[in-house]
mmCIF file of the N, C-alpha and C atoms, coordinates in Angstrom:
data_MODEL
# 
_entry.id   MODEL 
# 
loop_
_atom_site.group_PDB 
_atom_site.id 
_atom_site.type_symbol 
_atom_site.label_atom_id 
_atom_site.label_alt_id 
_atom_site.label_comp_id 
_atom_site.label_asym_id 
_atom_site.label_entity_id 
_atom_site.label_seq_id 
_atom_site.pdbx_PDB_ins_code 
_atom_site.Cartn_x 
_atom_site.Cartn_y 
_atom_site.Cartn_z 
_atom_site.occupancy 
_atom_site.B_iso_or_equiv 
_atom_site.pdbx_formal_charge 
_atom_site.auth_seq_id 
_atom_site.auth_comp_id 
_atom_site.auth_asym_id 
_atom_site.auth_atom_id 
_atom_site.pdbx_PDB_model_num 
ATOM 1   N N  . UNK A 1 1  ? 0.830  -1.196 0.000   1.00 0.00 ? 1  UNK A N  1 
ATOM 2   C CA . UNK A 1 1  ? 0.000  0.000  0.000   1.00 0.00 ? 1  UNK A CA 1 
ATOM 3   C C  . UNK A 1 1  ? 0.869  1.253  0.000   1.00 0.00 ? 1  UNK A C  1 
ATOM 4   N N  . UNK A 1 2  ? 1.917  1.259  0.816   1.00 0.00 ? 2  UNK A N  1 
ATOM 5   C CA . UNK A 1 2  ? 2.796  2.431  0.892   1.00 0.00 ? 2  UNK A CA 1 
ATOM 6   C C  . UNK A 1 2  ? 3.493  2.674  -0.445  1.00 0.00 ? 2  UNK A C  1 
ATOM 7   N N  . UNK A 1 3  ? 3.921  1.607  -1.103  1.00 0.00 ? 3  UNK A N  1 
ATOM 8   C CA . UNK A 1 3  ? 4.583  1.755  -2.402  1.00 0.00 ? 3  UNK A CA 1 
ATOM 9   C C  . UNK A 1 3  ? 3.624  2.354  -3.433  1.00 0.00 ? 3  UNK A C  1 
ATOM 10  N N  . UNK A 1 4  ? 2.358  1.954  -3.387  1.00 0.00 ? 4  UNK A N  1 
ATOM 11  C CA . UNK A 1 4  ? 1.361  2.523  -4.300  1.00 0.00 ? 4  UNK A CA 1 
ATOM 12  C C  . UNK A 1 4  ? 1.170  4.014  -4.036  1.00 0.00 ? 4  UNK A C  1 
ATOM 13  N N  . UNK A 1 5  ? 1.115  4.368  -2.761  1.00 0.00 ? 5  UNK A N  1 
ATOM 14  C CA . UNK A 1 5  ? 0.957  5.766  -2.402  1.00 0.00 ? 5  UNK A CA 1 
ATOM 15  C C  . UNK A 1 5  ? 2.164  6.575  -2.861  1.00 0.00 ? 5  UNK A C  1 
ATOM 16  N N  . UNK A 1 6  ? 3.366  6.058  -2.646  1.00 0.00 ? 6  UNK A N  1 
ATOM 17  C CA . UNK A 1 6  ? 4.574  6.744  -3.097  1.00 0.00 ? 6  UNK A CA 1 
ATOM 18  C C  . UNK A 1 6  ? 4.553  6.914  -4.615  1.00 0.00 ? 6  UNK A C  1 
ATOM 19  N N  . UNK A 1 7  ? 4.177  5.877  -5.339  1.00 0.00 ? 7  UNK A N  1 
ATOM 20  C CA . UNK A 1 7  ? 4.113  5.963  -6.797  1.00 0.00 ? 7  UNK A CA 1 
ATOM 21  C C  . UNK A 1 7  ? 3.093  7.008  -7.239  1.00 0.00 ? 7  UNK A C  1 
ATOM 22  N N  . UNK A 1 8  ? 1.964  7.067  -6.554  1.00 0.00 ? 8  UNK A N  1 
ATOM 23  C CA . UNK A 1 8  ? 0.940  8.060  -6.895  1.00 0.00 ? 8  UNK A CA 1 
ATOM 24  C C  . UNK A 1 8  ? 1.439  9.469  -6.647  1.00 0.00 ? 8  UNK A C  1 
ATOM 25  N N  . UNK A 1 9  ? 2.121  9.665  -5.536  1.00 0.00 ? 9  UNK A N  1 
ATOM 26  C CA . UNK A 1 9  ? 2.658  10.996 -5.217  1.00 0.00 ? 9  UNK A CA 1 
ATOM 27  C C  . UNK A 1 9  ? 3.717  11.397 -6.231  1.00 0.00 ? 9  UNK A C  1 
ATOM 28  N N  . UNK A 1 10 ? 4.597  10.474 -6.579  1.00 0.00 ? 10 UNK A N  1 
ATOM 29  C CA . UNK A 1 10 ? 5.632  10.776 -7.571  1.00 0.00 ? 10 UNK A CA 1 
ATOM 30  C C  . UNK A 1 10 ? 4.993  11.114 -8.910  1.00 0.00 ? 10 UNK A C  1 
ATOM 31  N N  . UNK A 1 11 ? 3.989  10.369 -9.301  1.00 0.00 ? 11 UNK A N  1 
ATOM 32  C CA . UNK A 1 11 ? 3.289  10.658 -10.553 1.00 0.00 ? 11 UNK A CA 1 
ATOM 33  C C  . UNK A 1 11 ? 2.625  12.021 -10.503 1.00 0.00 ? 11 UNK A C  1 
ATOM 34  N N  . UNK A 1 12 ? 2.042  12.348 -9.363  1.00 0.00 ? 12 UNK A N  1 
ATOM 35  C CA . UNK A 1 12 ? 1.393  13.642 -9.208  1.00 0.00 ? 12 UNK A CA 1 
ATOM 36  C C  . UNK A 1 12 ? 2.406  14.764 -9.344  1.00 0.00 ? 12 UNK A C  1 
ATOM 37  N N  . UNK A 1 13 ? 3.538  14.646 -8.669  1.00 0.00 ? 13 UNK A N  1 
ATOM 38  C CA . UNK A 1 13 ? 4.566  15.690 -8.749  1.00 0.00 ? 13 UNK A CA 1 
ATOM 39  C C  . UNK A 1 13 ? 5.107  15.798 -10.160 1.00 0.00 ? 13 UNK A C  1 
ATOM 40  N N  . UNK A 1 14 ? 5.297  14.672 -10.813 1.00 0.00 ? 14 UNK A N  1 
ATOM 41  C CA . UNK A 1 14 ? 5.830  14.696 -12.177 1.00 0.00 ? 14 UNK A CA 1 
ATOM 42  C C  . UNK A 1 14 ? 4.898  15.428 -13.133 1.00 0.00 ? 14 UNK A C  1 
ATOM 43  N N  . UNK A 1 15 ? 3.612  15.427 -12.837 1.00 0.00 ? 15 UNK A N  1 
ATOM 44  C CA . UNK A 1 15 ? 2.649  16.018 -13.750 1.00 0.00 ? 15 UNK A CA 1 
ATOM 45  C C  . UNK A 1 15 ? 2.127  17.371 -13.279 1.00 0.00 ? 15 UNK A C  1 
ATOM 46  N N  . UNK A 1 16 ? 2.658  17.885 -12.199 1.00 0.00 ? 16 UNK A N  1 
ATOM 47  C CA . UNK A 1 16 ? 2.154  19.145 -11.671 1.00 0.00 ? 16 UNK A CA 1 
ATOM 48  C C  . UNK A 1 16 ? 2.500  20.311 -12.577 1.00 0.00 ? 16 UNK A C  1 
ATOM 49  N N  . UNK A 1 17 ? 1.528  21.126 -12.784 1.00 0.00 ? 17 UNK A N  1 
ATOM 50  C CA . UNK A 1 17 ? 1.710  22.311 -13.595 1.00 0.00 ? 17 UNK A CA 1 
ATOM 51  C C  . UNK A 1 17 ? 2.757  23.213 -12.942 1.00 0.00 ? 17 UNK A C  1 
ATOM 52  N N  . UNK A 1 18 ? 3.793  23.561 -13.684 1.00 0.00 ? 18 UNK A N  1 
ATOM 53  C CA . UNK A 1 18 ? 4.798  24.480 -13.187 1.00 0.00 ? 18 UNK A CA 1 
ATOM 54  C C  . UNK A 1 18 ? 5.999  23.833 -12.535 1.00 0.00 ? 18 UNK A C  1 
ATOM 55  N N  . UNK A 1 19 ? 5.921  22.573 -12.101 1.00 0.00 ? 19 UNK A N  1 
ATOM 56  C CA . UNK A 1 19 ? 7.063  21.890 -11.510 1.00 0.00 ? 19 UNK A CA 1 
ATOM 57  C C  . UNK A 1 19 ? 7.696  20.974 -12.546 1.00 0.00 ? 19 UNK A C  1 
ATOM 58  N N  . UNK A 1 20 ? 9.023  20.884 -12.511 1.00 0.00 ? 20 UNK A N  1 
ATOM 59  C CA . UNK A 1 20 ? 9.730  20.016 -13.452 1.00 0.00 ? 20 UNK A CA 1 
ATOM 60  C C  . UNK A 1 20 ? 10.948 19.422 -12.772 1.00 0.00 ? 20 UNK A C  1 
ATOM 61  N N  . UNK A 1 21 ? 11.304 18.203 -13.175 1.00 0.00 ? 21 UNK A N  1 
ATOM 62  C CA . UNK A 1 21 ? 12.508 17.570 -12.639 1.00 0.00 ? 21 UNK A CA 1 
ATOM 63  C C  . UNK A 1 21 ? 13.709 18.459 -12.951 1.00 0.00 ? 21 UNK A C  1 
ATOM 64  N N  . UNK A 1 22 ? 14.601 18.615 -11.988 1.00 0.00 ? 22 UNK A N  1 
ATOM 65  C CA . UNK A 1 22 ? 15.797 19.414 -12.169 1.00 0.00 ? 22 UNK A CA 1 
ATOM 66  C C  . UNK A 1 22 ? 15.613 20.885 -11.832 1.00 0.00 ? 22 UNK A C  1 
ATOM 67  N N  . UNK A 1 23 ? 14.399 21.280 -11.507 1.00 0.00 ? 23 UNK A N  1 
ATOM 68  C CA . UNK A 1 23 ? 14.110 22.673 -11.182 1.00 0.00 ? 23 UNK A CA 1 
ATOM 69  C C  . UNK A 1 23 ? 14.884 23.099 -9.929  1.00 0.00 ? 23 UNK A C  1 
ATOM 70  N N  . UNK A 1 24 ? 15.553 24.275 -9.946  1.00 0.00 ? 24 UNK A N  1 
ATOM 71  C CA . UNK A 1 24 ? 16.282 24.733 -8.762  1.00 0.00 ? 24 UNK A CA 1 
ATOM 72  C C  . UNK A 1 24 ? 15.340 25.188 -7.645  1.00 0.00 ? 24 UNK A C  1 
ATOM 73  N N  . UNK A 1 25 ? 15.883 25.265 -6.434  1.00 0.00 ? 25 UNK A N  1 
ATOM 74  C CA . UNK A 1 25 ? 15.090 25.596 -5.249  1.00 0.00 ? 25 UNK A CA 1 
ATOM 75  C C  . UNK A 1 25 ? 14.363 26.925 -5.388  1.00 0.00 ? 25 UNK A C  1 
ATOM 76  N N  . UNK A 1 26 ? 14.991 27.944 -5.953  1.00 0.00 ? 26 UNK A N  1 
ATOM 77  C CA . UNK A 1 26 ? 14.314 29.242 -6.050  1.00 0.00 ? 26 UNK A CA 1 
ATOM 78  C C  . UNK A 1 26 ? 13.072 29.167 -6.939  1.00 0.00 ? 26 UNK A C  1 
ATOM 79  N N  . UNK A 1 27 ? 13.093 28.340 -7.965  1.00 0.00 ? 27 UNK A N  1 
ATOM 80  C CA . UNK A 1 27 ? 11.907 28.180 -8.817  1.00 0.00 ? 27 UNK A CA 1 
ATOM 81  C C  . UNK A 1 27 ? 10.824 27.372 -8.105  1.00 0.00 ? 27 UNK A C  1 
ATOM 82  N N  . UNK A 1 28 ? 11.224 26.346 -7.354  1.00 0.00 ? 28 UNK A N  1 
ATOM 83  C CA . UNK A 1 28 ? 10.255 25.581 -6.568  1.00 0.00 ? 28 UNK A CA 1 
ATOM 84  C C  . UNK A 1 28 ? 9.613  26.511 -5.538  1.00 0.00 ? 28 UNK A C  1 
ATOM 85  N N  . UNK A 1 29 ? 10.430 27.338 -4.902  1.00 0.00 ? 29 UNK A N  1 
ATOM 86  C CA . UNK A 1 29 ? 9.945  28.306 -3.916  1.00 0.00 ? 29 UNK A CA 1 
ATOM 87  C C  . UNK A 1 29 ? 8.953  29.277 -4.574  1.00 0.00 ? 29 UNK A C  1 
ATOM 88  N N  . UNK A 1 30 ? 9.257  29.745 -5.764  1.00 0.00 ? 30 UNK A N  1 
ATOM 89  C CA . UNK A 1 30 ? 8.356  30.667 -6.465  1.00 0.00 ? 30 UNK A CA 1 
ATOM 90  C C  . UNK A 1 30 ? 7.023  29.995 -6.795  1.00 0.00 ? 30 UNK A C  1 
ATOM 91  N N  . UNK A 1 31 ? 7.045  28.703 -7.074  1.00 0.00 ? 31 UNK A N  1 
ATOM 92  C CA . UNK A 1 31 ? 5.828  27.990 -7.435  1.00 0.00 ? 31 UNK A CA 1 
ATOM 93  C C  . UNK A 1 31 ? 4.998  27.593 -6.208  1.00 0.00 ? 31 UNK A C  1 
ATOM 94  N N  . UNK A 1 32 ? 5.680  27.115 -5.152  1.00 0.00 ? 32 UNK A N  1 
ATOM 95  C CA . UNK A 1 32 ? 4.969  26.584 -3.985  1.00 0.00 ? 32 UNK A CA 1 
ATOM 96  C C  . UNK A 1 32 ? 4.823  27.579 -2.842  1.00 0.00 ? 32 UNK A C  1 
ATOM 97  N N  . UNK A 1 33 ? 5.617  28.620 -2.840  1.00 0.00 ? 33 UNK A N  1 
ATOM 98  C CA . UNK A 1 33 ? 5.617  29.544 -1.710  1.00 0.00 ? 33 UNK A CA 1 
ATOM 99  C C  . UNK A 1 33 ? 6.710  29.175 -0.729  1.00 0.00 ? 33 UNK A C  1 
ATOM 100 N N  . UNK A 1 34 ? 6.444  29.367 0.538   1.00 0.00 ? 34 UNK A N  1 
ATOM 101 C CA . UNK A 1 34 ? 7.453  29.138 1.570   1.00 0.00 ? 34 UNK A CA 1 
ATOM 102 C C  . UNK A 1 34 ? 7.852  27.667 1.634   1.00 0.00 ? 34 UNK A C  1 
ATOM 103 N N  . UNK A 1 35 ? 9.158  27.422 1.559   1.00 0.00 ? 35 UNK A N  1 
ATOM 104 C CA . UNK A 1 35 ? 9.728  26.077 1.572   1.00 0.00 ? 35 UNK A CA 1 
ATOM 105 C C  . UNK A 1 35 ? 10.746 26.003 2.695   1.00 0.00 ? 35 UNK A C  1 
ATOM 106 N N  . UNK A 1 36 ? 10.712 24.911 3.473   1.00 0.00 ? 36 UNK A N  1 
ATOM 107 C CA . UNK A 1 36 ? 11.626 24.738 4.606   1.00 0.00 ? 36 UNK A CA 1 
ATOM 108 C C  . UNK A 1 36 ? 12.432 23.463 4.439   1.00 0.00 ? 36 UNK A C  1 
ATOM 109 N N  . UNK A 1 37 ? 13.662 23.490 4.944   1.00 0.00 ? 37 UNK A N  1 
ATOM 110 C CA . UNK A 1 37 ? 14.466 22.275 4.993   1.00 0.00 ? 37 UNK A CA 1 
ATOM 111 C C  . UNK A 1 37 ? 13.821 21.334 6.004   1.00 0.00 ? 37 UNK A C  1 
ATOM 112 N N  . UNK A 1 38 ? 13.674 20.055 5.653   1.00 0.00 ? 38 UNK A N  1 
ATOM 113 C CA . UNK A 1 38 ? 12.970 19.101 6.507   1.00 0.00 ? 38 UNK A CA 1 
ATOM 114 C C  . UNK A 1 38 ? 13.687 18.895 7.834   1.00 0.00 ? 38 UNK A C  1 
ATOM 115 N N  . UNK A 1 39 ? 14.973 18.573 7.789   1.00 0.00 ? 39 UNK A N  1 
ATOM 116 C CA . UNK A 1 39 ? 15.760 18.409 9.006   1.00 0.00 ? 39 UNK A CA 1 
ATOM 117 C C  . UNK A 1 39 ? 17.238 18.357 8.642   1.00 0.00 ? 39 UNK A C  1 
ATOM 118 N N  . UNK A 1 40 ? 18.087 18.362 9.656   1.00 0.00 ? 40 UNK A N  1 
ATOM 119 C CA . UNK A 1 40 ? 19.517 18.417 9.407   1.00 0.00 ? 40 UNK A CA 1 
ATOM 120 C C  . UNK A 1 40 ? 20.103 17.077 8.967   1.00 0.00 ? 40 UNK A C  1 
ATOM 121 N N  . UNK A 1 41 ? 19.416 15.971 9.246   1.00 0.00 ? 41 UNK A N  1 
ATOM 122 C CA . UNK A 1 41 ? 19.945 14.676 8.820   1.00 0.00 ? 41 UNK A CA 1 
ATOM 123 C C  . UNK A 1 41 ? 19.725 14.435 7.330   1.00 0.00 ? 41 UNK A C  1 
ATOM 124 N N  . UNK A 1 42 ? 18.781 15.155 6.723   1.00 0.00 ? 42 UNK A N  1 
ATOM 125 C CA . UNK A 1 42 ? 18.528 15.068 5.277   1.00 0.00 ? 42 UNK A CA 1 
ATOM 126 C C  . UNK A 1 42 ? 18.542 16.491 4.711   1.00 0.00 ? 42 UNK A C  1 
ATOM 127 N N  . UNK A 1 43 ? 19.729 17.052 4.485   1.00 0.00 ? 43 UNK A N  1 
ATOM 128 C CA . UNK A 1 43 ? 19.795 18.455 4.059   1.00 0.00 ? 43 UNK A CA 1 
ATOM 129 C C  . UNK A 1 43 ? 19.199 18.736 2.689   1.00 0.00 ? 43 UNK A C  1 
ATOM 130 N N  . UNK A 1 44 ? 19.001 17.709 1.867   1.00 0.00 ? 44 UNK A N  1 
ATOM 131 C CA . UNK A 1 44 ? 18.422 17.916 0.539   1.00 0.00 ? 44 UNK A CA 1 
ATOM 132 C C  . UNK A 1 44 ? 16.922 17.655 0.505   1.00 0.00 ? 44 UNK A C  1 
ATOM 133 N N  . UNK A 1 45 ? 16.300 17.458 1.673   1.00 0.00 ? 45 UNK A N  1 
ATOM 134 C CA . UNK A 1 45 ? 14.863 17.203 1.753   1.00 0.00 ? 45 UNK A CA 1 
ATOM 135 C C  . UNK A 1 45 ? 14.168 18.475 2.242   1.00 0.00 ? 45 UNK A C  1 
ATOM 136 N N  . UNK A 1 46 ? 13.122 18.873 1.545   1.00 0.00 ? 46 UNK A N  1 
ATOM 137 C CA . UNK A 1 46 ? 12.403 20.101 1.847   1.00 0.00 ? 46 UNK A CA 1 
ATOM 138 C C  . UNK A 1 46 ? 10.917 19.819 2.003   1.00 0.00 ? 46 UNK A C  1 
ATOM 139 N N  . UNK A 1 47 ? 10.234 20.729 2.706   1.00 0.00 ? 47 UNK A N  1 
ATOM 140 C CA . UNK A 1 47 ? 8.799  20.617 2.959   1.00 0.00 ? 47 UNK A CA 1 
ATOM 141 C C  . UNK A 1 47 ? 8.130  21.942 2.623   1.00 0.00 ? 47 UNK A C  1 
ATOM 142 N N  . UNK A 1 48 ? 6.985  21.852 1.984   1.00 0.00 ? 48 UNK A N  1 
ATOM 143 C CA . UNK A 1 48 ? 6.118  23.015 1.776   1.00 0.00 ? 48 UNK A CA 1 
ATOM 144 C C  . UNK A 1 48 ? 4.756  22.643 2.360   1.00 0.00 ? 48 UNK A C  1 
ATOM 145 N N  . UNK A 1 49 ? 4.160  23.563 3.080   1.00 0.00 ? 49 UNK A N  1 
ATOM 146 C CA . UNK A 1 49 ? 2.877  23.277 3.739   1.00 0.00 ? 49 UNK A CA 1 
ATOM 147 C C  . UNK A 1 49 ? 1.765  24.159 3.176   1.00 0.00 ? 49 UNK A C  1 
ATOM 148 N N  . UNK A 1 50 ? 0.560  23.578 3.187   1.00 0.00 ? 50 UNK A N  1 
ATOM 149 C CA . UNK A 1 50 ? -0.653 24.290 2.759   1.00 0.00 ? 50 UNK A CA 1 
ATOM 150 C C  . UNK A 1 50 ? -0.480 24.927 1.386   1.00 0.00 ? 50 UNK A C  1 
ATOM 151 N N  . UNK A 1 51 ? -0.209 24.065 0.406   1.00 0.00 ? 51 UNK A N  1 
ATOM 152 C CA . UNK A 1 51 ? 0.013  24.531 -0.959  1.00 0.00 ? 51 UNK A CA 1 
ATOM 153 C C  . UNK A 1 51 ? -1.078 23.998 -1.875  1.00 0.00 ? 51 UNK A C  1 
ATOM 154 N N  . UNK A 1 52 ? -1.154 24.579 -3.040  1.00 0.00 ? 52 UNK A N  1 
ATOM 155 C CA . UNK A 1 52 ? -2.048 24.099 -4.084  1.00 0.00 ? 52 UNK A CA 1 
ATOM 156 C C  . UNK A 1 52 ? -1.181 23.403 -5.120  1.00 0.00 ? 52 UNK A C  1 
ATOM 157 N N  . UNK A 1 53 ? -1.418 22.124 -5.337  1.00 0.00 ? 53 UNK A N  1 
ATOM 158 C CA . UNK A 1 53 ? -0.701 21.360 -6.353  1.00 0.00 ? 53 UNK A CA 1 
ATOM 159 C C  . UNK A 1 53 ? -1.662 21.035 -7.473  1.00 0.00 ? 53 UNK A C  1 
ATOM 160 N N  . UNK A 1 54 ? -1.478 21.719 -8.579  1.00 0.00 ? 54 UNK A N  1 
ATOM 161 C CA . UNK A 1 54 ? -2.356 21.539 -9.733  1.00 0.00 ? 54 UNK A CA 1 
ATOM 162 C C  . UNK A 1 54 ? -3.819 21.741 -9.337  1.00 0.00 ? 54 UNK A C  1 
ATOM 163 N N  . UNK A 1 55 ? -4.058 22.795 -8.584  1.00 0.00 ? 55 UNK A N  1 
ATOM 164 C CA . UNK A 1 55 ? -5.376 23.202 -8.087  1.00 0.00 ? 55 UNK A CA 1 
ATOM 165 C C  . UNK A 1 55 ? -5.958 22.268 -7.039  1.00 0.00 ? 55 UNK A C  1 
ATOM 166 N N  . UNK A 1 56 ? -5.133 21.407 -6.460  1.00 0.00 ? 56 UNK A N  1 
ATOM 167 C CA . UNK A 1 56 ? -5.569 20.533 -5.374  1.00 0.00 ? 56 UNK A CA 1 
ATOM 168 C C  . UNK A 1 56 ? -4.925 21.014 -4.077  1.00 0.00 ? 56 UNK A C  1 
ATOM 169 N N  . UNK A 1 57 ? -5.717 21.255 -3.025  1.00 0.00 ? 57 UNK A N  1 
ATOM 170 C CA . UNK A 1 57 ? -5.123 21.688 -1.761  1.00 0.00 ? 57 UNK A CA 1 
ATOM 171 C C  . UNK A 1 57 ? -4.388 20.527 -1.094  1.00 0.00 ? 57 UNK A C  1 
ATOM 172 N N  . UNK A 1 58 ? -3.143 20.768 -0.690  1.00 0.00 ? 58 UNK A N  1 
ATOM 173 C CA . UNK A 1 58 ? -2.312 19.749 -0.047  1.00 0.00 ? 58 UNK A CA 1 
ATOM 174 C C  . UNK A 1 58 ? -1.767 20.349 1.239   1.00 0.00 ? 58 UNK A C  1 
ATOM 175 N N  . UNK A 1 59 ? -1.930 19.620 2.347   1.00 0.00 ? 59 UNK A N  1 
ATOM 176 C CA . UNK A 1 59 ? -1.470 20.152 3.634   1.00 0.00 ? 59 UNK A CA 1 
ATOM 177 C C  . UNK A 1 59 ? 0.047  20.142 3.750   1.00 0.00 ? 59 UNK A C  1 
ATOM 178 N N  . UNK A 1 60 ? 0.712  19.149 3.135   1.00 0.00 ? 60 UNK A N  1 
ATOM 179 C CA . UNK A 1 60 ? 2.174  19.105 3.190   1.00 0.00 ? 60 UNK A CA 1 
ATOM 180 C C  . UNK A 1 60 ? 2.718  18.298 2.024   1.00 0.00 ? 60 UNK A C  1 
ATOM 181 N N  . UNK A 1 61 ? 3.764  18.799 1.389   1.00 0.00 ? 61 UNK A N  1 
ATOM 182 C CA . UNK A 1 61 ? 4.473  18.065 0.349   1.00 0.00 ? 61 UNK A CA 1 
ATOM 183 C C  . UNK A 1 61 ? 5.942  18.047 0.731   1.00 0.00 ? 61 UNK A C  1 
ATOM 184 N N  . UNK A 1 62 ? 6.554  16.870 0.607   1.00 0.00 ? 62 UNK A N  1 
ATOM 185 C CA . UNK A 1 62 ? 7.971  16.691 0.902   1.00 0.00 ? 62 UNK A CA 1 
ATOM 186 C C  . UNK A 1 62 ? 8.671  16.331 -0.396  1.00 0.00 ? 62 UNK A C  1 
ATOM 187 N N  . UNK A 1 63 ? 9.813  16.960 -0.656  1.00 0.00 ? 63 UNK A N  1 
ATOM 188 C CA . UNK A 1 63 ? 10.532 16.678 -1.892  1.00 0.00 ? 63 UNK A CA 1 
ATOM 189 C C  . UNK A 1 63 ? 12.025 16.753 -1.651  1.00 0.00 ? 63 UNK A C  1 
ATOM 190 N N  . UNK A 1 64 ? 12.776 16.072 -2.514  1.00 0.00 ? 64 UNK A N  1 
ATOM 191 C CA . UNK A 1 64 ? 14.234 16.079 -2.466  1.00 0.00 ? 64 UNK A CA 1 
ATOM 192 C C  . UNK A 1 64 ? 14.746 16.960 -3.587  1.00 0.00 ? 64 UNK A C  1 
ATOM 193 N N  . UNK A 1 65 ? 15.720 17.793 -3.253  1.00 0.00 ? 65 UNK A N  1 
ATOM 194 C CA . UNK A 1 65 ? 16.270 18.730 -4.213  1.00 0.00 ? 65 UNK A CA 1 
ATOM 195 C C  . UNK A 1 65 ? 17.736 18.941 -3.882  1.00 0.00 ? 65 UNK A C  1 
ATOM 196 N N  . UNK A 1 66 ? 18.618 18.719 -4.852  1.00 0.00 ? 66 UNK A N  1 
ATOM 197 C CA . UNK A 1 66 ? 20.046 18.946 -4.641  1.00 0.00 ? 66 UNK A CA 1 
ATOM 198 C C  . UNK A 1 66 ? 20.473 20.191 -5.394  1.00 0.00 ? 66 UNK A C  1 
ATOM 199 N N  . UNK A 1 67 ? 21.471 20.900 -4.885  1.00 0.00 ? 67 UNK A N  1 
ATOM 200 C CA . UNK A 1 67 ? 21.944 22.095 -5.588  1.00 0.00 ? 67 UNK A CA 1 
ATOM 201 C C  . UNK A 1 67 ? 22.472 21.788 -6.987  1.00 0.00 ? 67 UNK A C  1 
ATOM 202 N N  . UNK A 1 68 ? 23.075 20.601 -7.155  1.00 0.00 ? 68 UNK A N  1 
ATOM 203 C CA . UNK A 1 68 ? 23.663 20.255 -8.452  1.00 0.00 ? 68 UNK A CA 1 
ATOM 204 C C  . UNK A 1 68 ? 22.615 19.809 -9.474  1.00 0.00 ? 68 UNK A C  1 
ATOM 205 N N  . UNK A 1 69 ? 21.628 19.027 -9.020  1.00 0.00 ? 69 UNK A N  1 
ATOM 206 C CA . UNK A 1 69 ? 20.682 18.410 -9.953  1.00 0.00 ? 69 UNK A CA 1 
ATOM 207 C C  . UNK A 1 69 ? 19.275 18.980 -9.880  1.00 0.00 ? 69 UNK A C  1 
ATOM 208 N N  . UNK A 1 70 ? 18.981 19.820 -8.902  1.00 0.00 ? 70 UNK A N  1 
ATOM 209 C CA . UNK A 1 70 ? 17.651 20.396 -8.775  1.00 0.00 ? 70 UNK A CA 1 
ATOM 210 C C  . UNK A 1 70 ? 16.645 19.412 -8.195  1.00 0.00 ? 70 UNK A C  1 
ATOM 211 N N  . UNK A 1 71 ? 15.370 19.602 -8.524  1.00 0.00 ? 71 UNK A N  1 
ATOM 212 C CA . UNK A 1 71 ? 14.274 18.775 -8.000  1.00 0.00 ? 71 UNK A CA 1 
ATOM 213 C C  . UNK A 1 71 ? 14.451 17.328 -8.443  1.00 0.00 ? 71 UNK A C  1 
ATOM 214 N N  . UNK A 1 72 ? 14.481 16.418 -7.455  1.00 0.00 ? 72 UNK A N  1 
ATOM 215 C CA . UNK A 1 72 ? 14.730 15.011 -7.741  1.00 0.00 ? 72 UNK A CA 1 
ATOM 216 C C  . UNK A 1 72 ? 13.529 14.114 -7.495  1.00 0.00 ? 72 UNK A C  1 
ATOM 217 N N  . UNK A 1 73 ? 12.831 14.315 -6.395  1.00 0.00 ? 73 UNK A N  1 
ATOM 218 C CA . UNK A 1 73 ? 11.690 13.445 -6.077  1.00 0.00 ? 73 UNK A CA 1 
ATOM 219 C C  . UNK A 1 73 ? 10.763 14.150 -5.136  1.00 0.00 ? 73 UNK A C  1 
# 
């Protein structure tokens, strides 16, 4: 069940209007609004809260983004 949910979320992010793989943090920030680093043990993991993803209200989205490669997952 968890794998299905992860696959659905990844598919949703891949198809979101305005988001693209490799997108740098400043562009993700411009699209989603306020973005926070998730924690110090995963410095490339970020969280955005209370956002609209393709016109769907989402209470929290977590994504991985590296400075070299941009938005990853």
